[in-house]
Backbone as CSV, one residue per row, in Angstrom:
resi,resn,N_x,N_y,N_z,CA_x,CA_y,CA_z,C_x,C_y,C_z
1,MET,10.273,-51.957,30.908,9.907,-51.622,29.534,8.519,-50.977,29.482
2,TYR,7.589,-51.522,30.258,6.230,-50.977,30.300,6.250,-49.529,30.778
3,ILE,7.060,-49.272,31.817,7.135,-47.920,32.385,7.677,-46.942,31.350
4,LEU,8.717,-47.349,30.613,9.292,-46.476,29.598,8.290,-46.169,28.500
5,THR,7.526,-47.181,28.093,6.502,-46.978,27.061,5.420,-46.017,27.538
6,LEU,5.002,-46.183,28.783,3.973,-45.316,29.341,4.453,-43.878,29.398
7,ILE,5.695,-43.667,29.809,6.253,-42.318,29.873,6.271,-41.687,28.482
8,ALA,6.664,-42.475,27.481,6.714,-41.963,26.106,5.338,-41.532,25.627
9,ILE,4.315,-42.325,25.944,2.950,-41.987,25.538,2.487,-40.699,26.216
10,LEU,2.772,-40.572,27.509,2.349,-39.382,28.247,3.039,-38.138,27.719
11,LEU,4.320,-38.247,27.387,5.043,-37.100,26.863,4.504,-36.684,25.508
12,SER,4.206,-37.664,24.650,3.717,-37.343,23.311,2.327,-36.759,23.357
13,THR,1.441,-37.319,24.149,0.073,-36.811,24.198,-0.010,-35.483,24.923
14,SER,1.012,-35.099,25.675,0.988,-33.817,26.377,0.974,-32.650,25.399
15,LEU,1.368,-32.900,24.123,1.293,-31.858,23.115,-0.135,-31.373,22.927
16,TRP,-1.116,-32.227,23.266,-2.525,-31.872,23.090,-3.208,-31.581,24.420
17,ALA,-2.465,-31.525,25.505,-3.068,-31.306,26.818,-3.189,-29.818,27.075
18,GLU,-4.112,-29.168,26.388,-4.321,-27.754,26.570,-5.792,-27.425,26.336
19,ASP,-6.137,-26.158,26.604,-7.511,-25.714,26.431,-7.762,-25.467,24.946
20,PHE,-8.504,-26.374,24.288,-8.710,-26.267,22.852,-9.548,-25.045,22.483
21,SER,-10.326,-24.502,23.418,-11.130,-23.323,23.101,-10.234,-22.133,22.784
22,LYS,-8.987,-22.150,23.269,-8.062,-21.050,22.986,-7.325,-21.308,21.671
23,ALA,-8.081,-21.635,20.674,-7.561,-21.867,19.339,-8.649,-21.574,18.328
24,ILE,-9.890,-21.713,18.750,-11.047,-21.453,17.901,-11.500,-20.015,18.133
25,CYS,-11.529,-19.229,17.057,-11.786,-17.788,17.169,-13.284,-17.500,17.060
26,GLY,-13.999,-17.826,18.087,-15.445,-17.672,18.112,-16.062,-18.846,18.827
27,ARG,-17.348,-19.041,18.659,-18.058,-20.103,19.381,-17.943,-21.475,18.730
28,HIS,-17.628,-21.502,17.418,-17.653,-22.774,16.704,-16.368,-22.975,15.901
29,ASP,-15.996,-24.225,15.734,-14.883,-24.604,14.871,-15.380,-24.561,13.423
30,ASP,-14.920,-23.583,12.663,-15.401,-23.374,11.299,-14.487,-24.005,10.234
31,ARG,-13.540,-24.801,10.643,-12.684,-25.473,9.674,-13.482,-26.521,8.883
32,VAL,-13.083,-26.726,7.640,-13.714,-27.744,6.803,-12.617,-28.644,6.221
33,PHE,-12.992,-29.862,5.825,-12.020,-30.776,5.246,-11.453,-30.200,3.949
34,SER,-10.168,-30.462,3.718,-9.510,-29.940,2.518,-8.559,-30.994,1.958
35,TYR,-8.082,-30.750,0.736,-7.241,-31.721,0.026,-6.122,-30.992,-0.718
36,ASP,-5.368,-30.187,-0.010,-4.280,-29.421,-0.639,-3.023,-30.288,-0.691
37,LYS,-2.614,-30.693,-1.874,-1.465,-31.586,-2.044,-0.156,-30.944,-1.614
38,LYS,-0.108,-29.621,-1.598,1.134,-28.908,-1.296,1.421,-28.832,0.207
39,ILE,0.438,-29.235,1.020,0.555,-29.129,2.475,0.590,-30.520,3.089
40,GLY,1.625,-30.786,3.865,1.818,-32.114,4.428,1.919,-32.105,5.939
41,LYS,2.105,-33.291,6.480,2.228,-33.481,7.921,3.637,-33.948,8.233
42,VAL,4.319,-33.237,9.139,5.676,-33.590,9.510,5.635,-34.453,10.772
43,VAL,6.275,-35.620,10.711,6.152,-36.622,11.769,7.493,-37.302,12.035
44,LYS,7.606,-37.873,13.242,8.783,-38.681,13.561,8.776,-39.994,12.800
45,VAL,7.583,-40.611,12.747,7.428,-41.932,12.138,6.239,-41.881,11.177
46,PRO,6.368,-42.389,9.949,5.237,-42.390,9.018,3.994,-43.031,9.627
47,GLY,2.859,-42.371,9.437,1.604,-42.872,9.966,1.276,-42.394,11.359
48,SER,2.161,-41.619,11.978,1.923,-41.137,13.342,0.776,-40.134,13.374
49,ARG,-0.016,-40.177,14.430,-1.087,-39.196,14.613,-0.558,-37.904,15.210
50,ILE,0.629,-37.934,15.769,1.218,-36.763,16.413,2.201,-36.104,15.464
51,GLY,2.068,-34.784,15.274,2.987,-34.081,14.400,2.577,-32.644,14.211
52,CYS,3.183,-31.995,13.234,2.880,-30.607,12.893,2.552,-30.529,11.408
53,THR,2.384,-29.324,10.915,2.057,-29.104,9.510,3.232,-28.444,8.812
54,ALA,3.493,-28.844,7.570,4.561,-28.254,6.766,4.038,-27.988,5.360
55,THR,4.575,-26.948,4.721,4.098,-26.541,3.397,5.266,-26.432,2.426
56,LEU,5.096,-26.986,1.239,6.121,-26.912,0.205,6.230,-25.501,-0.358
57,ILE,7.478,-25.002,-0.450,7.726,-23.678,-1.039,8.685,-23.784,-2.223
58,GLY,9.020,-24.990,-2.613,9.910,-25.229,-3.741,9.897,-26.709,-4.089
59,LYS,10.756,-27.116,-5.007,10.771,-28.516,-5.441,11.081,-29.479,-4.309
60,ASN,11.925,-29.045,-3.358,12.259,-29.939,-2.247,12.340,-29.215,-0.912
61,CYS,11.755,-28.037,-0.833,11.905,-27.167,0.338,10.557,-26.951,1.019
62,VAL,10.528,-27.075,2.369,9.297,-26.853,3.119,9.523,-25.862,4.246
63,ILE,8.422,-25.268,4.685,8.423,-24.302,5.769,7.487,-24.795,6.864
64,THR,7.882,-24.607,8.129,7.067,-25.042,9.259,7.490,-24.255,10.500
65,ALA,7.107,-24.715,11.684,7.423,-24.020,12.933,8.649,-24.627,13.603
66,GLY,9.468,-23.781,14.209,10.677,-24.249,14.872,10.415,-25.120,16.077
67,HIS,9.307,-24.850,16.804,9.058,-25.645,18.012,8.631,-27.081,17.685
68,CYS,8.479,-27.390,16.399,8.153,-28.756,15.974,9.393,-29.579,15.664
69,HIS,10.580,-29.086,16.015,11.828,-29.688,15.532,12.011,-31.146,15.933
70,ASN,11.359,-31.591,17.016,11.489,-32.998,17.417,10.809,-33.965,16.452
71,HIS,10.024,-33.430,15.519,9.304,-34.279,14.567,9.943,-34.293,13.177
72,PHE,11.075,-33.645,12.997,11.616,-33.439,11.659,12.306,-34.691,11.105
73,ASN,11.512,-35.737,10.850,12.042,-36.964,10.237,11.431,-37.241,8.868
74,PHE,10.094,-37.096,8.776,9.388,-37.372,7.524,8.291,-36.335,7.317
75,VAL,7.907,-36.125,6.056,6.718,-35.336,5.727,5.830,-36.187,4.824
76,GLU,4.546,-36.273,5.209,3.554,-37.071,4.472,2.570,-36.142,3.759
77,PHE,2.172,-36.513,2.559,1.196,-35.758,1.790,0.032,-36.670,1.394
78,ASN,-1.117,-36.045,1.091,-2.289,-36.774,0.574,-2.758,-37.867,1.528
79,ILE,-2.901,-37.518,2.795,-3.387,-38.474,3.786,-4.848,-38.791,3.485
80,LEU,-5.183,-40.075,3.433,-6.473,-40.529,2.918,-7.581,-40.484,3.969
81,HIS,-8.793,-40.191,3.513,-9.972,-40.275,4.366,-10.368,-41.743,4.556
82,PRO,-11.072,-42.046,5.640,-11.513,-43.435,5.856,-12.466,-43.889,4.759
83,ASN,-12.511,-45.205,4.537,-13.473,-45.775,3.608,-14.871,-45.764,4.233
84,ALA,-15.892,-46.091,3.431,-17.273,-46.057,3.910,-17.486,-46.975,5.107
85,ASP,-16.733,-48.078,5.173,-16.895,-49.013,6.288,-16.033,-48.654,7.498
86,GLY,-15.352,-47.500,7.416,-14.538,-47.054,8.541,-13.093,-47.494,8.473
87,SER,-12.773,-48.390,7.566,-11.384,-48.827,7.425,-10.570,-47.737,6.733
88,ARG,-9.252,-47.825,6.868,-8.391,-46.805,6.264,-7.282,-47.480,5.456
89,ASP,-7.151,-47.066,4.197,-6.084,-47.596,3.365,-4.744,-47.026,3.827
90,PRO,-3.669,-47.800,3.697,-2.361,-47.286,4.109,-1.920,-46.128,3.219
91,LEU,-1.121,-45.225,3.783,-0.610,-44.095,3.026,0.275,-44.600,1.887
92,ASN,0.102,-44.019,0.709,0.892,-44.414,-0.451,2.357,-44.039,-0.235
93,VAL,3.265,-44.977,-0.470,4.696,-44.696,-0.273,5.174,-43.580,-1.197
94,HIS,4.446,-43.312,-2.283,4.794,-42.218,-3.188,4.665,-40.861,-2.502
95,ASP,3.899,-40.802,-1.407,3.597,-39.530,-0.746,4.362,-39.336,0.564
96,ILE,5.393,-40.135,0.800,6.202,-40.026,2.017,7.618,-39.617,1.635
97,TYR,8.110,-38.546,2.254,9.440,-38.025,1.940,10.252,-37.871,3.226
98,GLN,11.492,-38.314,3.168,12.366,-38.190,4.331,13.004,-36.811,4.365
99,VAL,13.142,-36.268,5.574,13.776,-34.963,5.758,15.283,-35.099,5.576
100,ASP,15.880,-34.154,4.863,17.334,-34.063,4.743,17.841,-33.400,6.024
101,ALA,18.330,-34.207,6.956,18.695,-33.715,8.284,19.755,-32.618,8.234
102,GLU,20.650,-32.687,7.268,21.728,-31.702,7.177,21.232,-30.334,6.711
103,SER,20.015,-30.283,6.177,19.490,-29.015,5.642,18.655,-28.239,6.651
104,ILE,18.390,-28.805,7.821,17.449,-28.194,8.768,18.004,-26.894,9.343
105,LYS,17.213,-25.843,9.244,17.506,-24.559,9.884,16.264,-24.148,10.650
106,TYR,16.405,-23.829,11.935,15.218,-23.406,12.687,15.573,-22.484,13.837
107,LYS,14.559,-21.720,14.265,14.644,-20.866,15.449,13.419,-21.131,16.301
108,ASN,13.608,-21.183,17.580,12.488,-21.321,18.517,12.851,-20.588,19.800
109,ILE,12.989,-19.259,19.645,13.359,-18.397,20.761,12.289,-17.321,20.889
110,GLU,11.459,-17.423,21.920,10.356,-16.482,22.142,9.506,-16.389,20.878
111,LEU,9.458,-15.229,20.217,8.584,-15.061,19.062,9.266,-15.444,17.747
112,LEU,10.552,-15.767,17.790,11.242,-16.235,16.590,11.035,-17.742,16.478
113,ASP,9.994,-18.136,15.762,9.580,-19.536,15.702,9.347,-19.913,14.246
114,TRP,10.365,-20.526,13.628,10.260,-20.928,12.224,11.246,-22.046,11.933
115,ALA,11.003,-22.761,10.851,11.915,-23.805,10.412,11.833,-23.957,8.895
116,ILE,12.987,-24.233,8.297,13.098,-24.482,6.867,13.983,-25.703,6.680
117,PHE,13.575,-26.619,5.822,14.465,-27.736,5.498,14.084,-28.332,4.147
118,LYS,14.986,-29.181,3.648,14.764,-29.856,2.373,14.280,-31.279,2.604
119,LEU,13.573,-31.795,1.611,13.155,-33.189,1.608,13.958,-33.952,0.561
120,LEU,14.322,-35.177,0.899,15.015,-36.036,-0.049,14.028,-36.540,-1.104
121,PRO,14.502,-36.924,-2.286,13.590,-37.478,-3.303,12.866,-38.711,-2.776
122,ASN,11.657,-38.918,-3.254,10.897,-40.098,-2.850,11.640,-41.364,-3.257
123,LEU,11.729,-42.300,-2.332,12.515,-43.512,-2.567,11.929,-44.383,-3.674
124,ASP,10.634,-44.281,-3.891,9.974,-45.139,-4.873,9.934,-44.513,-6.266
125,THR,9.621,-43.210,-6.329,9.459,-42.552,-7.626,10.706,-41.803,-8.082
126,GLY,11.550,-41.411,-7.126,12.713,-40.596,-7.448,12.385,-39.127,-7.639
127,LEU,11.105,-38.757,-7.498,10.680,-37.370,-7.691,10.878,-36.542,-6.431
128,MET,11.155,-35.243,-6.628,11.123,-34.293,-5.527,9.668,-34.047,-5.133
129,ALA,9.452,-33.714,-3.867,8.087,-33.508,-3.369,7.356,-32.420,-4.153
130,GLY,8.042,-31.318,-4.432,7.404,-30.222,-5.154,7.080,-30.556,-6.591
131,GLU,7.815,-31.481,-7.174,7.516,-31.933,-8.529,6.231,-32.748,-8.561
132,ALA,6.013,-33.525,-7.505,4.828,-34.389,-7.447,3.611,-33.681,-6.867
133,GLN,3.825,-32.794,-5.885,2.707,-32.207,-5.153,2.439,-30.747,-5.512
134,GLY,3.420,-30.068,-6.103,3.310,-28.629,-6.322,3.796,-27.863,-5.106
135,TYR,3.845,-26.535,-5.225,4.317,-25.734,-4.083,3.802,-24.301,-4.173
136,TYR,3.866,-23.613,-3.035,3.442,-22.215,-2.939,4.644,-21.279,-3.077
137,LYS,4.370,-20.075,-3.529,5.373,-19.016,-3.515,5.320,-18.277,-2.186
138,VAL,6.463,-17.729,-1.804,6.555,-16.938,-0.579,6.504,-15.458,-0.940
139,SER,5.652,-14.699,-0.270,5.503,-13.279,-0.549,6.652,-12.467,0.051
140,LYS,7.074,-11.448,-0.668,8.097,-10.526,-0.174,7.483,-9.214,0.319
141,ASP,6.161,-9.122,0.271,5.478,-7.868,0.613,4.919,-7.887,2.028
142,LYS,4.712,-6.713,2.574,4.110,-6.586,3.901,2.597,-6.760,3.797
143,PRO,2.016,-7.714,4.521,0.553,-7.878,4.489,-0.139,-6.783,5.283
144,LYS,-1.378,-6.514,4.931,-2.150,-5.483,5.616,-3.186,-6.121,6.535
145,LYS,-3.415,-5.480,7.671,-4.431,-5.998,8.579,-5.805,-5.910,7.928
146,ARG,-6.673,-6.798,8.358,-8.041,-6.976,7.879,-8.119,-7.711,6.544
147,LYS,-6.958,-7.983,5.924,-6.961,-8.840,4.743,-7.243,-10.279,5.168
148,LYS,-7.816,-11.064,4.275,-8.143,-12.448,4.609,-6.959,-13.376,4.336
149,VAL,-6.778,-14.326,5.258,-5.739,-15.338,5.106,-6.342,-16.721,5.341
150,THR,-5.717,-17.718,4.739,-6.148,-19.105,4.888,-5.063,-19.918,5.570
151,ILE,-5.474,-20.762,6.510,-4.560,-21.697,7.163,-5.115,-23.104,6.978
152,THR,-4.279,-23.968,6.435,-4.655,-25.355,6.174,-3.661,-26.268,6.873
153,GLY,-4.157,-27.299,7.542,-3.225,-28.189,8.224,-3.895,-29.323,8.965
154,TYR,-3.166,-29.854,9.927,-3.555,-31.097,10.594,-3.837,-30.880,12.077
155,GLY,-4.568,-29.816,12.388,-4.973,-29.556,13.760,-6.044,-30.531,14.217
156,VAL,-5.901,-31.051,15.435,-6.846,-32.047,15.945,-7.319,-31.679,17.339
157,GLU,-8.587,-31.999,17.629,-9.141,-31.788,18.961,-8.990,-33.033,19.813
158,LYS,-9.249,-34.190,19.215,-9.129,-35.457,19.930,-8.151,-36.343,19.167
159,LEU,-7.059,-36.691,19.810,-5.956,-37.371,19.140,-6.370,-38.665,18.460
160,TYR,-7.314,-39.402,19.059,-7.667,-40.711,18.512,-9.045,-40.725,17.861
161,SER,-9.550,-39.571,17.458,-10.803,-39.534,16.717,-10.556,-39.979,15.279
162,ASP,-11.645,-40.320,14.553,-11.522,-40.833,13.193,-10.874,-39.831,12.241
163,ASP,-11.106,-38.527,12.499,-10.572,-37.529,11.581,-9.315,-36.852,12.121
164,ALA,-8.649,-37.486,13.093,-7.494,-36.864,13.741,-6.345,-36.602,12.777
165,VAL,-6.214,-37.390,11.728,-5.080,-37.238,10.829,-5.443,-36.497,9.550
166,LEU,-6.642,-35.956,9.457,-7.114,-35.384,8.199,-6.891,-33.885,8.126
167,GLN,-6.681,-33.415,6.915,-6.408,-32.013,6.669,-7.692,-31.178,6.707
168,LYS,-7.599,-30.006,7.342,-8.725,-29.070,7.382,-8.231,-27.657,7.110
169,THR,-9.177,-26.774,6.713,-8.806,-25.412,6.348,-9.843,-24.409,6.821
170,HIS,-9.414,-23.158,6.986,-10.322,-22.073,7.360,-9.715,-20.754,6.890
171,THR,-10.561,-19.799,6.572,-10.141,-18.470,6.126,-10.765,-17.405,7.029
172,ALA,-9.958,-16.441,7.455,-10.450,-15.330,8.286,-9.480,-14.151,8.134
173,LYS,-9.687,-13.124,8.944,-8.946,-11.871,8.765,-7.674,-11.792,9.617
174,ILE,-6.707,-11.047,9.074,-5.537,-10.632,9.852,-5.991,-9.589,10.857
175,ARG,-5.462,-9.662,12.070,-5.773,-8.656,13.089,-4.665,-7.609,13.204
176,LYS,-3.422,-8.066,13.332,-2.297,-7.139,13.495,-1.073,-7.689,12.780
177,VAL,-0.214,-6.769,12.335,1.076,-7.118,11.746,2.147,-6.296,12.444
178,SER,3.155,-6.958,13.000,4.224,-6.254,13.718,5.566,-6.596,13.082
179,ILE,6.176,-5.595,12.435,7.511,-5.790,11.867,8.545,-5.871,12.987
180,PHE,8.327,-5.120,14.055,9.272,-5.088,15.177,9.409,-6.461,15.823
181,ASN,8.277,-7.148,16.048,8.292,-8.463,16.693,8.274,-9.625,15.704
182,HIS,8.183,-9.308,14.416,8.082,-10.330,13.366,6.890,-11.250,13.621
183,THR,5.749,-10.660,13.949,4.565,-11.462,14.247,3.369,-10.997,13.419
184,ILE,2.436,-11.932,13.262,1.165,-11.645,12.619,0.083,-12.334,13.445
185,THR,-0.962,-11.597,13.808,-2.068,-12.198,14.551,-3.289,-12.286,13.637
186,HIS,-4.121,-13.290,13.895,-5.218,-13.566,12.967,-6.372,-14.240,13.708
187,LEU,-7.495,-14.374,13.016,-8.705,-14.963,13.579,-9.072,-16.277,12.889
188,VAL,-8.089,-16.948,12.323,-8.334,-18.238,11.669,-8.409,-19.325,12.742
189,ASP,-9.412,-20.201,12.638,-9.536,-21.326,13.571,-8.398,-22.314,13.357
190,THR,-7.739,-22.670,14.441,-6.659,-23.656,14.405,-6.751,-24.528,15.649
191,LEU,-6.034,-25.650,15.633,-5.940,-26.531,16.794,-4.529,-27.095,16.868
192,PRO,-4.151,-27.712,17.999,-2.836,-28.346,18.084,-2.627,-29.295,16.902
193,GLY,-1.468,-29.209,16.294,-1.191,-29.925,15.052,-1.154,-28.973,13.871
194,ASN,-1.806,-27.794,14.009,-1.708,-26.742,12.997,-0.393,-25.985,13.092
195,SER,0.368,-26.201,14.144,1.666,-25.535,14.256,2.489,-25.787,13.007
196,GLY,3.023,-24.717,12.439,3.799,-24.836,11.211,3.015,-24.580,9.956
197,SER,1.686,-24.503,10.069,0.855,-24.235,8.882,1.230,-22.898,8.259
198,ALA,1.313,-22.865,6.946,1.553,-21.606,6.249,0.341,-20.690,6.381
199,ILE,0.602,-19.415,6.603,-0.449,-18.386,6.573,-0.446,-17.823,5.151
200,ILE,-1.517,-18.102,4.411,-1.557,-17.806,2.982,-2.528,-16.660,2.711
201,LEU,-2.016,-15.599,2.097,-2.837,-14.424,1.780,-3.813,-14.769,0.668
202,GLU,-5.101,-14.513,0.912,-6.131,-14.884,-0.053,-5.962,-14.150,-1.377
203,ASP,-5.580,-12.870,-1.333,-5.487,-12.068,-2.557,-4.462,-12.612,-3.547
204,SER,-3.312,-13.042,-3.036,-2.210,-13.448,-3.916,-1.948,-14.943,-3.929
205,ASN,-2.530,-15.676,-2.973,-2.281,-17.108,-2.793,-0.804,-17.381,-2.507
206,GLU,-0.157,-16.439,-1.792,1.243,-16.567,-1.412,1.382,-16.627,0.107
207,ILE,2.462,-17.240,0.565,2.700,-17.414,1.995,3.281,-16.134,2.586
208,ILE,2.659,-15.653,3.665,3.143,-14.444,4.334,3.619,-14.720,5.761
209,GLY,3.374,-15.935,6.260,3.774,-16.237,7.629,3.594,-17.705,7.954
210,ILE,3.890,-18.038,9.215,3.814,-19.406,9.721,3.008,-19.395,11.009
211,HIS,1.942,-20.164,11.073,1.153,-20.238,12.301,1.954,-20.974,13.382
212,THR,1.986,-20.389,14.602,2.804,-20.969,15.671,2.088,-21.127,17.003
213,ASN,1.151,-20.220,17.335,0.567,-20.222,18.677,-0.936,-19.999,18.643
214,ASN,-1.639,-20.733,19.518,-3.064,-20.537,19.696,-3.319,-19.536,20.823
215,GLY,-4.366,-18.734,20.679,-4.685,-17.750,21.698,-6.122,-17.268,21.642
216,CYS,-6.814,-17.631,20.550,-8.197,-17.183,20.370,-9.128,-17.779,21.420
217,ASP,-10.232,-17.094,21.678,-11.339,-17.642,22.447,-12.603,-16.898,22.022
218,SER,-13.682,-17.121,22.717,-14.959,-16.524,22.324,-14.953,-15.006,22.429
219,ARG,-13.945,-14.433,23.123,-13.843,-12.973,23.236,-12.944,-12.388,22.147
220,GLU,-12.619,-13.225,21.171,-11.869,-12.811,19.987,-10.471,-12.304,20.305
221,LYS,-9.783,-12.975,21.204,-8.345,-12.769,21.267,-7.751,-13.402,20.021
222,ASP,-6.435,-13.271,19.845,-5.850,-13.623,18.557,-5.037,-14.909,18.593
223,ASN,-5.014,-15.608,17.453,-4.001,-16.621,17.199,-2.774,-15.930,16.612
224,LEU,-1.620,-16.568,16.715,-0.356,-15.879,16.437,0.504,-16.673,15.465
225,GLY,1.264,-15.942,14.652,2.211,-16.586,13.761,3.454,-15.743,13.564
226,THR,4.447,-16.331,12.903,5.694,-15.646,12.576,5.562,-14.970,11.218
227,LEU,5.877,-13.689,11.163,5.798,-12.906,9.929,7.068,-13.120,9.104
228,ILE,6.921,-13.271,7.801,8.074,-13.449,6.920,8.665,-12.115,6.491
229,TYR,7.854,-11.131,6.268,8.306,-9.818,5.772,9.366,-9.206,6.697
230,GLN,10.503,-8.852,6.130,11.630,-8.227,6.832,12.146,-9.054,8.015
231,ASN,11.907,-10.343,7.991,12.457,-11.258,8.991,13.765,-11.796,8.391
232,PHE,14.881,-11.133,8.699,16.131,-11.342,7.966,16.597,-12.788,8.003
233,GLN,16.705,-13.384,9.184,17.215,-14.740,9.290,16.320,-15.751,8.568
234,LEU,15.015,-15.580,8.709,14.074,-16.467,8.045,14.171,-16.340,6.529
235,ASN,14.238,-15.110,6.035,14.330,-14.905,4.588,15.639,-15.450,4.013
236,LEU,16.720,-15.343,4.780,17.991,-15.898,4.331,17.915,-17.426,4.258
237,ALA,17.281,-18.028,5.267,17.118,-19.491,5.278,16.268,-19.957,4.099
238,ILE,15.216,-19.191,3.778,14.369,-19.528,2.628,15.174,-19.434,1.327
239,LYS,15.936,-18.353,1.193,16.735,-18.152,-0.019,17.741,-19.280,-0.211
240,ASN,18.420,-19.662,0.872,19.432,-20.717,0.778,18.800,-22.072,0.482
241,CYS,17.629,-22.328,1.045,16.960,-23.594,0.806,16.504,-23.721,-0.641
242,LEU,16.104,-22.621,-1.238,15.572,-22.649,-2.594,16.650,-22.652,-3.674
243,LYS,17.908,-22.500,-3.284,18.995,-22.500,-4.260,19.059,-23.841,-4.986
């Protein structure tokens, strides 16, 4: 039993076993704490420190990354900051929603990395997540390079640090947009756990993509995401989920 538990821990923590500098686009991590109710953490088990980021795009519909599919059990919102004495209050059951397993649609093939699914009503309130938390609109337009985008999510540098489960945000410029590859590259600071974060255009406050891969370093290489514009399968999945 001990051996099985140890293997499980090693497999889960391996999600963070990478060079974190290849996620920060410059010399410093410029993310700041944020409190966006529309953006949650997708996890296997409520309260887990390991997971990805998901964003509401409708009353019960969320968007995230396909390579996070092993975590598609619950989505948590409004994760609380520690108290002054360092203690942490438990997450409110009103902010935990179970994933509707039958609604999951995802792709994780090379650069096709996206996921869409529905959340069941909250067991305590009976409300849909989007009714309680709000949601973002998805843009149908092609974004332009050098425009500013914001990425908000649950990226962490140290899995067991005090702020490992807290939401952070950063805004920076788009570098490239490729309709052929359905990709968007950007200079927004991200870390493991930001996978699935919506890429939100500052001008319209609408979602134009999904953050999926880290690649930045001090030489200003790019972080990468999946572009929504003219991505036929993704747009069809979004349309069907929002019905």
